N, C-alpha and C positions, 0 to 999 in steps of 0.2 A: 539784593534780597527783595522780593516782591512784598509790598506794604499790606498789612491786615488790616482790611477795612470792613465795618458793620455797616449794613445798611437798616436802618431802623424805621419802619411804617408803623406811625400811629393812626388807629382805627376806631371809629365809634360811630355805629348804627351807619356803616356804608356797604351794606350786603350788595348792593347794586353796583358799588363803583371799585371796590377793592379786587374784583378778580381780573379787572381790567388793569388795574395797576401792578398786580402781580406778572398779568401778560407782557408788560413793558421789559422785563427782567429777561430779555434773551440771551442769545451766547455771548453777544459782543460785550453787554453791559457785566454779563456775570464774570467775565474775564478779570474783572477789575475788583469784582465784590467777593470777599471771603465767606459772609455768612449774613443770612436774612432773619431778622427778627420783626413779626407783626405783634405788636402790643394794643389787644383790646383793652378800651378802658370801660369795662363793664357793659360792653355792649348789649342791647336789649332787643335787638332784631337777629339776623340770622349770619351776622359778619363772621363769627367764631365758626359757625358750621360750614360756611364757604371757604374759609381759608383752611381748614382741618381737612375738607374734600380734597383741595388744590395740592396740598402737601401729600395725603394720601395717593392721587393719581400721578404724583412726580417723586417717589421716593428718593432719587438721586438728588433732589433740590437741596440745597444747603440752607434750610430754613426751619424756622421754629415759631411755634404760636405762643405767645405768652399773655395771660390774663391778670390784669391788675387786681391786688386784693380788695380795693375799693375804686370809685370813681375817683381818681385823683384830677381828673381835668388833663387838658393838652401839655401843660407845664409838668405837671406829676408825671406823666407818661414819659416826658424828656429825660426825667431825673431817673426813672428806671431804667431807661435804655443807657445814658451816660453811665451809670453805676455799673451796668452789665459789660459796656466796653473797657471801664477800667479795671474791672476784677477779671475780665478774661484777655487782656493783654492786646487789645486792639490799637491799632496806631491812628486809626482816623473813624469817625461815625459821621454817616451820611444820613440825613433826615428826609424823607419824602413821603408828603401826608397820604393817607390811603383814601381819598375822597376823589382822587383822578383828577384834579385841576392841574397840577404839576406834571411835567414829564422828565424823567431822569437822563433821558436821552440829550436833554441841552447840556449836562453835564460832561457828556463824552469828550469833548475838545479839553476839559479840565482835568479828566483821567488820563487821555491818552498824552498830552503834553509834560503831566506831572506838575501841572500849575499848582495845584493844592499843597504841594509840599513847601512852597515858597511862603506860606502864610498861614496864620494861627486858624482862620477860617475863611470858607469863601462861602458867600450868602447869595441866594438866588434873589434877583430883584426885577421886580415886575413894571418899574416906573423908571426905567435907565435906558437908554439909547441902545437899540438891537432887539429890546423887549418886545414880547408880542402878547398882547391880549385878546381875549375872544370871549364876547358875551359879558363883559365887564362893564359896569354902568359908567358914564362919564362923572356922576355925583360922586361914587365912590373913588373914582380914579383923581378926582381933584382933591377931595378930601385927605386921601392917602399921601398925596404930594405936598399937601400943606403941613401934615405931620412930620413927613420927611424933612422938610424943611426947618420946622421947630427943633427937631431932634438934633440935626446938623448943627444950628445955631448954638446950642447948648453944649454937644460935647466937641465941638470945634473940628469938624470934618465933614465932608459929604456923606449923607445919607439916602440910600437909594430905595431902600424896602425896610419897613420896620417888623416884617415877617412873613415872609413867602413860604411855602411848602417845600421848599427843596434847599437844603443847606448842608454844609460839610465843616466839620469841626476837627480839629488836631487834638486826640485823646489827651496827649499829655498835658494840654493847657487847661483842661478841665480837672486835674488832678486834687486842686485845693478844694473842690466842689463850692465855690463860690457863689453858684446858682441855687444853694438849696434852699435858700429863704426867698427865693423870687416867686411870684405869684403861682399858684397850681393852674390858673386858668389860660387863656389866650393871650394874657399880658406878659407872660412869661418871656416872651421874644421880644418885647420891648425892653425889658431889663436886661436882656442879652445885648442889646443894641447900645444901652449906656455903658453896659460893662465894658464895650470897646474903648470908650473914653476914657472911664475911670481907670482900668488896666493898662491904657494905651496898648491894647492889642493890634496885630497886624492883621486886620481882617480886609476882605476884598469883596466888593459887590460884583456881580456877573449877571448879566442879561438872560433871563429865561421867558417862556411862554407861560401862559396861564389862561385857563378858560372854565366858563360855567354854563353848564346845561342841565343836568339833572341832580346836582349837588344840593343839599339842605344846608343852609348857613347856621351855625350856632353862635354867632356874633350878634349882641344886642349893642348896637352902634351907639346910642346916646349914651346908655350908663357907661359903656365901656370908654367913650371917649373922654367923660369927666375923671374917669380914674386914671387914664393914662395921664392927664393935664397934670392932676395931684401929684403922680409919682415924678414927672417932668419939673414941676415946679420944686418938689424937694430937692431934687438932685441939683436943680440949677443954684437953689440957695446954699445947700450943704452937700457938695458929692458924695461925702460919705454916707448921706442916707440911703445909697444903693445897697450898702450893707444890712440896712433893716430889714425886719421881716414883714412883709407886705401881703402874707398868706391870709385868707381868711379862716383858715384854722389850721392848728399846728399837727403835723404829721410826724410820729417820730422814725419811721421807717418806710420808705416806699418800696414797697414788695410786689411780687408778680408771681404765678404758678405757671409752670412750662405746662402747657396742654399736648403740645405735639413737637 
């Protein structure tokens, strides 16, 4: 039986890039994808109009546009998507960021071989042998590698990326919703990596390509670096701290409206 795979594309103010991301979804890719959901995190530009226009031009494309009830942040959008996957009986969920820095084509060998079926998650890695970086500064590369080693030392296994924009998760492993109290911002993925250690998940890193050209970064590096170190320090002292609520504010329910 063919696996039911959801492709989740988080999008925030990427009207110039999102159409290129949707353009990646050719016949070969869509052979493996059951449904595509673009989740707009209350974009203030024309991202939603661009996605709606694409869906109108391709009525047979199995895609939907969802708009979060609030600006939840990237982590919050993940929670909306994971909940959608759980409620609709998907076997796997693939995350591909809507800013066109990553290429889902990198995962074609993962799909073709069924490699993903052997593991709880397959995580795209920008800093692994076989990966390819285009336009990514040496300073940021060095910083990421340092943090990868720090996280590896704490969870006791190699880490090659703390959060690229191309990942795949087995939905049944998300059923406990252990991620609900993780930060709703960009640090959501850091906690997902710590969860690999805490829950002893069978996660595998996989080399991907990554580029920066016309994307606008939402990362505030200095403040984020300190917050990440705080979470890592807490986990190092008391691993159960990963279960603490690291959100800036409590959201009772992460919801989204289906626009198209």
